[in-house]
KEKE-3310 file (N, C-alpha, C; in steps of 0.2 Angstrom, whole numbers, plus 5000, padded with zeros to 4 digits):
npx = (5653:5659:5657:5663:5651:5649:5653:5642:5634:5643:5653:5663:5671:5685:5690:5703:5706:5699:5700:5709:5703:5692:5695:5689:5683:5674:5659:5646:5636:5641:5644:5653:5660:5654:5654:5667:5682:5697:5713:5730:5747:5749:5760:5762:5751:5746:5741:5731:5728:5734:5751:5761:5774:5781:5772:5755:5738:5723:5708:5696:5684:5673:5661:5656:5666:5670:5672:5665:5661:5655:5644:5635:5624:5628:5641:5658:5669:5685:5694:5706:5712:5727:5745:5761:5776:5789:5790:5792:5796:5785:5778:5765:5749:5735:5727:5718:5719:5716:5717:5725:5743:5742:5748:5741:5727:5711:5709:5721:5733:5747:5764:5772:5782:5791:5783:5771:5756:5750:5735:5728:5717:5707:5719:5731:5722:5720:5730:5731:5739:5742:5748:5758:5766:5763:5764:5778:5780:5776:5763:5747:5734:5719:5714:5705:5698:5688:5675:5664:5660:5662:5672:5686:5692:5704:5706:5713:5714:5701:5703:5703:5714:5718:5712:5704:5698:5688:5681:5676:5674:5676:5684:5679:5687:5700:5706:5707:5722:5730:5742:5753:5758:5755:5754:5767:5775:5789:5786:5781:5771:5776:5770:5756:5740:5724:5710:5700:5691:5677:5665:5649:5638:5637:5640:5655:5655:5647:5655:5666:5660:5656:5668:5673:5664:5666:5680:5696:5704:5712:5702)
npy = (5524:5508:5495:5480:5468:5460:5443:5429:5427:5434:5438:5446:5457:5462:5473:5478:5484:5495:5503:5514:5526:5525:5522:5514:5498:5484:5477:5465:5470:5475:5488:5503:5506:5504:5488:5485:5492:5498:5497:5500:5498:5496:5492:5498:5506:5497:5497:5487:5483:5480:5481:5471:5470:5468:5477:5479:5475:5479:5472:5477:5476:5469:5458:5449:5442:5433:5418:5404:5391:5378:5371:5359:5366:5379:5382:5388:5399:5404:5416:5421:5433:5434:5436:5431:5438:5436:5421:5417:5406:5404:5416:5424:5428:5430:5431:5428:5431:5424:5433:5449:5448:5434:5418:5407:5404:5409:5406:5405:5408:5404:5404:5389:5383:5388:5382:5378:5382:5384:5381:5385:5380:5384:5386:5374:5363:5359:5357:5361:5357:5366:5363:5369:5373:5385:5396:5399:5403:5415:5419:5427:5421:5412:5408:5397:5391:5379:5375:5363:5360:5347:5342:5349:5359:5363:5374:5379:5390:5385:5371:5357:5353:5349:5340:5337:5329:5339:5343:5353:5366:5383:5394:5412:5426:5439:5453:5453:5451:5456:5452:5450:5440:5446:5463:5467:5457:5447:5438:5440:5443:5443:5451:5453:5458:5457:5456:5449:5438:5432:5420:5414:5401:5400:5390:5381:5381:5392:5402:5401:5403:5416:5422:5419:5426:5440:5442:5441:5430:5414:5404)
npz = (4870:4869:4880:4888:4893:4909:4913:4913:4929:4937:4951:4953:4942:4934:4924:4916:4905:4903:4914:4914:4911:4919:4933:4943:4947:4938:4943:4947:4940:4929:4928:4932:4948:4965:4974:4973:4974:4966:4973:4979:4971:4956:4942:4928:4916:4901:4884:4883:4896:4913:4918:4928:4939:4952:4958:4964:4964:4974:4981:4991:5005:4999:4999:4990:4985:4994:4995:5001:4998:4987:4975:4965:4960:4962:4956:4957:4948:4945:4935:4922:4910:4903:4902:4902:4906:4912:4917:4932:4946:4960:4958:4963:4957:4960:4974:4989:5005:5022:5032:5034:5031:5033:5031:5026:5014:5007:4993:4979:4966:4957:4949:4949:4942:4927:4918:4924:4932:4948:4958:4973:4985:4999:5008:5010:5007:4994:4980:4964:4949:4934:4919:4905:4890:4885:4894:4895:4882:4882:4878:4876:4886:4892:4907:4917:4932:4939:4950:4957:4970:4972:4963:4956:4942:4930:4917:4901:4889:4885:4885:4895:4907:4919:4934:4950:4965:4976:4991:5002:5015:5016:5027:5031:5023:5019:5010:4992:4983:4969:4957:4966:4980:4993:4998:5003:4999:4992:4982:4968:4953:4936:4923:4912:4915:4908:4910:4923:4935:4945:4945:4950:4949:4935:4921:4915:4901:4898:4902:4894:4882:4883:4883:4870:4862:4865:4865:4857:4859:4861:4861)
capx = (5659:5657:5659:5661:5647:5651:5651:5636:5635:5649:5653:5668:5673:5690:5691:5709:5706:5695:5701:5713:5698:5687:5697:5687:5683:5668:5656:5642:5631:5644:5645:5658:5658:5655:5657:5674:5686:5704:5718:5737:5752:5751:5766:5761:5746:5748:5735:5726:5727:5739:5758:5763:5781:5782:5767:5750:5731:5720:5701:5694:5677:5668:5658:5654:5671:5671:5670:5665:5660:5653:5639:5633:5619:5631:5648:5662:5675:5690:5696:5710:5714:5733:5751:5767:5782:5794:5786:5796:5793:5782:5775:5758:5745:5728:5726:5714:5721:5711:5718:5731:5749:5741:5751:5736:5723:5705:5711:5726:5736:5754:5768:5776:5788:5790:5778:5765:5752:5746:5729:5727:5710:5707:5726:5734:5718:5721:5734:5730:5744:5739:5754:5757:5771:5760:5767:5785:5780:5774:5757:5741:5730:5713:5714:5699:5698:5680:5674:5657:5659:5664:5678:5689:5695:5709:5706:5718:5711:5695:5705:5703:5721:5719:5706:5705:5692:5689:5675:5678:5671:5682:5683:5679:5694:5701:5706:5710:5728:5731:5749:5758:5756:5752:5757:5774:5779:5793:5783:5776:5770:5779:5767:5751:5733:5719:5704:5700:5685:5675:5658:5645:5632:5637:5644:5661:5653:5644:5660:5670:5656:5656:5675:5673:5660:5669:5687:5700:5709:5713:5697)
capy = (5520:5501:5492:5473:5466:5455:5436:5427:5425:5437:5441:5451:5457:5467:5475:5483:5487:5502:5507:5520:5532:5525:5523:5509:5491:5482:5472:5460:5474:5477:5496:5505:5508:5500:5488:5483:5498:5496:5501:5497:5501:5492:5494:5503:5504:5496:5498:5482:5481:5482:5477:5470:5468:5470:5481:5475:5479:5475:5473:5476:5477:5466:5451:5445:5437:5429:5411:5399:5384:5378:5365:5358:5371:5385:5381:5394:5399:5410:5416:5427:5434:5436:5435:5431:5442:5432:5416:5415:5402:5407:5422:5424:5434:5431:5428:5430:5428:5423:5439:5452:5445:5427:5413:5403:5408:5406:5404:5408:5405:5406:5400:5385:5383:5392:5379:5376:5386:5380:5383:5383:5382:5383:5385:5368:5358:5356:5361:5359:5360:5366:5364:5371:5377:5392:5401:5401:5406:5422:5421:5428:5415:5412:5403:5396:5386:5378:5370:5362:5357:5340:5341:5355:5358:5368:5375:5384:5392:5381:5364:5354:5351:5346:5340:5333:5330:5344:5344:5357:5372:5388:5400:5418:5429:5446:5456:5450:5454:5454:5454:5448:5436:5451:5470:5467:5451:5447:5433:5444:5441:5448:5450:5457:5455:5461:5455:5443:5439:5426:5419:5409:5398:5399:5384:5383:5382:5399:5407:5401:5406:5424:5425:5418:5432:5447:5443:5438:5425:5407:5398)
capz = (4870:4870:4886:4888:4898:4913:4911:4917:4936:4939:4958:4952:4935:4934:4917:4916:4898:4903:4920:4913:4911:4924:4940:4947:4943:4937:4948:4944:4936:4923:4928:4936:4955:4971:4980:4972:4972:4965:4977:4978:4967:4950:4939:4923:4911:4894:4880:4884:4903:4918:4918:4934:4940:4959:4960:4965:4965:4980:4981:4998:5007:4994:5002:4984:4983:5000:4993:5006:4996:4980:4974:4958:4958:4962:4955:4957:4943:4945:4928:4921:4904:4905:4898:4907:4903:4915:4921:4938:4951:4966:4956:4964:4954:4962:4980:4994:5011:5027:5035:5033:5033:5034:5026:5023:5010:5004:4986:4976:4960:4957:4945:4952:4938:4921:4914:4928:4937:4954:4961:4980:4988:5007:5010:5007:5006:4988:4975:4957:4944:4927:4915:4898:4887:4883:4898:4893:4876:4883:4874:4880:4887:4896:4912:4921:4937:4940:4956:4958:4977:4972:4959:4953:4935:4927:4909:4898:4882:4883:4886:4901:4908:4926:4938:4956:4970:4982:4995:5008:5017:5017:5031:5028:5022:5019:5004:4986:4980:4962:4955:4971:4985:4997:4997:5005:4997:4986:4978:4964:4946:4931:4917:4910:4916:4904:4913:4928:4938:4948:4943:4954:4946:4928:4919:4912:4894:4897:4903:4888:4876:4884:4880:4863:4860:4867:4865:4851:4862:4858:4862)
cpx = (5656:5661:5658:5657:5650:5649:5645:5638:5641:5648:5658:5671:5678:5692:5697:5710:5703:5696:5705:5709:5693:5689:5694:5686:5675:5665:5651:5637:5634:5645:5650:5656:5658:5652:5665:5678:5693:5708:5725:5741:5753:5756:5764:5755:5749:5741:5730:5725:5732:5745:5760:5770:5784:5777:5761:5743:5727:5712:5699:5686:5672:5666:5657:5659:5674:5669:5671:5664:5657:5648:5638:5628:5623:5639:5652:5668:5679:5693:5701:5712:5721:5739:5757:5773:5789:5791:5791:5793:5791:5780:5768:5755:5738:5727:5722:5716:5715:5711:5724:5737:5748:5745:5746:5731:5717:5706:5717:5729:5743:5758:5772:5783:5787:5784:5772:5762:5749:5740:5729:5720:5710:5714:5729:5729:5718:5725:5733:5735:5741:5746:5753:5764:5769:5763:5773:5785:5778:5768:5752:5737:5724:5713:5708:5699:5691:5680:5667:5655:5661:5671:5680:5693:5699:5708:5711:5716:5706:5697:5706:5710:5722:5712:5708:5698:5693:5682:5677:5674:5676:5680:5683:5686:5694:5701:5709:5716:5729:5738:5755:5754:5752:5756:5765:5778:5783:5791:5778:5776:5773:5775:5761:5744:5728:5712:5704:5693:5683:5667:5655:5639:5632:5642:5650:5660:5651:5650:5665:5666:5656:5663:5676:5669:5663:5676:5690:5705:5709:5708:5694)
cpy = (5513:5498:5484:5471:5461:5448:5434:5425:5428:5440:5446:5451:5463:5468:5480:5486:5494:5506:5513:5526:5531:5525:5518:5503:5490:5477:5468:5464:5476:5485:5497:5507:5503:5493:5486:5489:5496:5500:5497:5501:5496:5495:5500:5501:5502:5497:5493:5480:5484:5477:5477:5467:5470:5474:5476:5479:5475:5477:5472:5477:5475:5459:5447:5440:5433:5422:5406:5392:5384:5372:5365:5363:5378:5384:5388:5393:5405:5410:5422:5427:5437:5434:5436:5434:5438:5427:5413:5411:5406:5415:5422:5430:5435:5427:5431:5427:5428:5430:5443:5449:5437:5423:5409:5408:5405:5402:5408:5404:5408:5402:5396:5384:5387:5389:5376:5381:5382:5384:5380:5385:5380:5381:5379:5362:5355:5360:5357:5362:5360:5368:5365:5374:5384:5397:5403:5404:5413:5424:5423:5422:5416:5406:5402:5390:5385:5373:5370:5359:5350:5339:5348:5354:5364:5368:5380:5384:5387:5374:5362:5351:5347:5345:5336:5333:5335:5345:5347:5363:5377:5393:5407:5421:5436:5449:5452:5454:5451:5456:5452:5444:5441:5457:5470:5461:5451:5442:5436:5441:5446:5446:5454:5454:5460:5461:5449:5444:5432:5426:5414:5407:5397:5393:5386:5384:5389:5404:5407:5404:5414:5426:5424:5424:5438:5448:5440:5434:5419:5402:5397)
cpz = (4872:4876:4886:4894:4903:4911:4915:4924:4939:4947:4957:4945:4934:4927:4916:4910:4898:4909:4920:4913:4916:4931:4945:4943:4942:4942:4944:4939:4929:4922:4933:4943:4960:4970:4979:4970:4972:4969:4975:4973:4961:4946:4934:4919:4905:4890:4882:4891:4908:4917:4925:4935:4947:4962:4961:4965:4970:4979:4988:4999:5001:4996:4996:4983:4989:4999:4998:5004:4989:4980:4967:4955:4958:4961:4955:4951:4944:4938:4927:4913:4905:4901:4903:4903:4906:4920:4927:4943:4957:4964:4957:4960:4955:4968:4985:5001:5016:5031:5033:5035:5034:5029:5023:5019:5008:4997:4983:4970:4959:4952:4949:4949:4931:4916:4918:4932:4942:4957:4968:4982:4995:5009:5007:5006:4999:4984:4968:4952:4937:4922:4908:4896:4884:4887:4896:4887:4876:4879:4878:4880:4892:4901:4916:4926:4940:4945:4957:4965:4978:4969:4957:4947:4933:4919:4907:4891:4880:4884:4893:4902:4914:4929:4944:4960:4975:4985:5001:5009:5019:5022:5028:5027:5021:5012:4998:4984:4973:4960:4960:4976:4990:4996:4998:5003:4991:4981:4973:4957:4942:4924:4916:4912:4913:4908:4918:4932:4942:4947:4948:4950:4939:4927:4916:4904:4893:4898:4896:4882:4877:4881:4873:4859:4860:4866:4858:4854:4858:4859:4855)
residu = (MET:PHE:TYR:THR:PRO:ALA:PRO:PRO:GLY:SER:ARG:LEU:PHE:LEU:ASP:PHE:THR:ARG:ASP:GLN:PHE:CYS:GLY:LYS:VAL:LEU:ASP:ARG:SER:GLY:MET:CYS:GLY:GLU:PRO:ALA:VAL:LEU:GLY:GLY:ILE:PRO:SER:ILE:TRP:ILE:PRO:ASP:GLY:LEU:ARG:PHE:SER:GLY:GLY:TYR:ALA:LYS:VAL:GLU:ASN:ASN:ASN:ASN:ILE:ASP:ILE:LEU:GLY:ALA:SER:PRO:GLN:LYS:PRO:VAL:CYS:TRP:TRP:LEU:ASP:MET:GLN:LEU:VAL:ASN:PRO:GLN:PRO:TYR:GLY:TRP:PHE:PHE:ARG:LYS:SER:PHE:GLU:PRO:ASN:SER:ILE:SER:SER:GLN:TYR:GLY:PHE:TYR:MET:SER:THR:SER:SER:SER:ILE:GLN:ALA:ARG:ILE:ASN:SER:SER:SER:LEU:THR:LEU:GLY:ILE:SER:SER:ASN:VAL:TYR:SER:LYS:LYS:GLU:ARG:PHE:PHE:LEU:ALA:VAL:PHE:TRP:ASP:GLY:GLU:LYS:ILE:TYR:GLY:TYR:LEU:ASN:GLY:LYS:LEU:LEU:ALA:GLN:ASN:THR:LEU:VAL:THR:THR:ILE:PRO:SER:GLY:GLY:TYR:LEU:CYS:ILE:GLY:SER:ARG:ASP:PRO:ASP:SER:SER:SER:PHE:PHE:ASP:GLY:ASN:ILE:PHE:GLN:CYS:GLY:ILE:THR:VAL:GLY:ALA:SER:ILE:ALA:GLU:LEU:HIS:GLU:TRP:TYR:ARG:LYS:TYR:LYS:THR:GLY:ASN:LEU)
# end
């Protein structure tokens, strides 16, 4: 059976298109297994991924995704292949808190309005708004937030839509929650996530090339 290989520089690669029969997530090796094991209560499986609407998925005990900083030599990229069903405000869909029940977070992404996604790095050190009418159209899209230790960039379907200066060091954090702000939060995401991940050391061009090669998205 064909498996999609992990993107270059992958620290985490969650391929929800294949976890129906695998039961675990993919890591940097592109193979099933440790150290990133999926837990939580995602809503339902759909043919192409996971449908979230109040449920969540949680990745624990994975030091690979404890992002403390970035540099031009080792840039960080958070990326998601996803689709909104109901783009509601404060719908968090990818967040790593500093500790359980913490208000502050290492990094996180949420819908601020029906046409804007906000990326937060090191709690409120930076908020980057990535606006598009693609969200409200409920189309499938490829979101990538790229940080090189000096500046941070927001890409949607391969197009640069936002950028800002970000020079910071991030304290270590806890688990990664996908589909919600945290397990008991009412700030949840309503939509589908097909794949998502984190890369370190790869360029944004390499990530987009990987997506063009293995996906049928809009790049």
